[in-house]
N, C-alpha and C positions, 0 to 999 in steps of 0.2 A: 833410536828406533825401538819400538815395542814389538816383542815376539809373543804371540799367543801360543802357549804350550798346552792348552786344554780345549777340548771341544765338547759341547753338550748337545745331544740330539734330542729334540722334543717337538711335538706338534699337537695341535688341537683339531679334533675331528668334529664334523657337524653334529653328530648325535651317535648314540650307541646302536640305534636301529634306523635305517633309511630305506627308501623305496627304490626299486630298480627302474632304469630308464631315464633317470634325471641326473644332471650334472651336480656334483657336490665338490666344494672346495675345502682344502685342508690348510690350516694356518701353520706355517713353519715357525716355530718358536725356538729354534736352535741358536746357539751362540758359538763364536769362534771359528765358524766354518765358511768356506767359499766354494765348496763342491758339495752337491747334494744328489742323492739317488733315492727316489721314491719307488717302492715296490707295492703294488696294489693288491697282491695276494692271489691274483688270477693269471699271472704270467705277463702282465703289462707293467711297464716302468716309465719314468720320466726323470730327467735331470734338472728340471726347473726348480728354482728356489721355493716358489709357491705352487702347489699342485691342485688341479681340478681333475675330476674323473667321473665317468658314468659307468655304473655296473649294469650290464644287460641281463644278468642272471641272478636269481635269488640264491642265498647261501651265507655262510660265515666266512669272512675273509680276514687274513692277518696282514695289516698294512705295516710296512716297514719304512723307516727313514734313516738312511746312512748319511752322515755328515762328516766332512773331512776338511782340514786346513791344508791347503796345497804347499805352504811353506814349511810346515813342521812335520807333516804326515800324520799328525794326531787325528784320530777319528773316533766316532761313536755311532751306535745304532740303537734305535728304540722301535718297539713294535706295539701295536694296539689292534684289538679285534673290532670288527664292525659287522653287524648283521644286516643283510640286504633282503627285503621281502617285497613281494608284489602287492600293489594296492588292490584290495579285494575285487573290485569290478571295474577299475579304471586307472587312469594315469593322470598325474599332474607334472608339468614341466615348467621351468622358469627360465627366462632369458631376456636380454643377454646378460652374461656373467663374465667379467665385471660390468656394472651398469653405471652410466653417467647421469642417471636420474629417473629413467622410466624402465619398468620391468613389465613384461607381458607374462601373465600366468595362463598357461594353456592346459586344458583339461578335456578328458574324454570319459564320461560315465554312462552307464546303462539307463540312468534316470536322474532327474534333478537332485542335486545334493546341496545341503547347507554347509558352507565353508567358513571357518574362522581363521584369520591370519594374525599371528603375533610376530613382531619384529623386536629382536633383542640386540643390543650392542655387544662388543667383544667381552665386556665384563659382566654380562648377563642381565643388564637393566632393560626392562621393557620400554621401548621408545615409540611403539605404534601398535594399534590394533584395528582390525577391520573385519567385518562380516559381510558375506555376499552369498547369493544363490548361484551355483554353477548349473546351468541349464543344459545337461547332457554333453554336448560337444560345443566348445567355444573358447573364448579368451576373456580375461579380465585384466584391464590395464591398471597398473599400480605406479603412482607417482611417488618416488622416494627422493626427489630432488631436495627436499627440506632436510634430509639427513646429511650431516657432514661427511667428508671422506673418511673411510674406515671399513671395517669388516662387520657385517651384520648377519644375524641368523634369522631366517624366515621359517616359522613353524606353522604348518597348516594342520588344522583338525577338520577332518572330513567325516562328519557323523560318527565320531568315535575313533577313527584311525588317525594317528598323528604322523606327520611327515615333515622333515626339515630340509632346508637348503641353505647354503651359505653364499653370500654375495659380497662384492666390494662396491 
């Protein structure tokens, strides 16, 4: 039998700056662990291997991931900062996450907005682009069934403000 005597704690965050009110996923890139504890920096935690979270308030948060091997007791922790800001005059949310092929983009703006969407795979390659007009309050259906299983980053540019979400 093989005993793992080292643990590496690592994760990929959706972006350095994200918008409040929307769910974001964090990709656990740790190795050698079978126990995880995510700390979102605002008093909330989860012990899931892959974490998703929604920040309701703007601010700077220090996200921590504790990883442990239950057989050896070896553990490691890594931390990264994320800045959460409010979308200037509206919100965008995306769901369901994870998706099996269709994602609904929901938005609420004080006026019509031009929106550009870029989709990148986990290694940063752009795999899809779409532009649409968000008419104040509404939804936009996005068919991503052509994308294979994996983790994808959705980046929205709303007349100058950039917003990212991560989905599977």
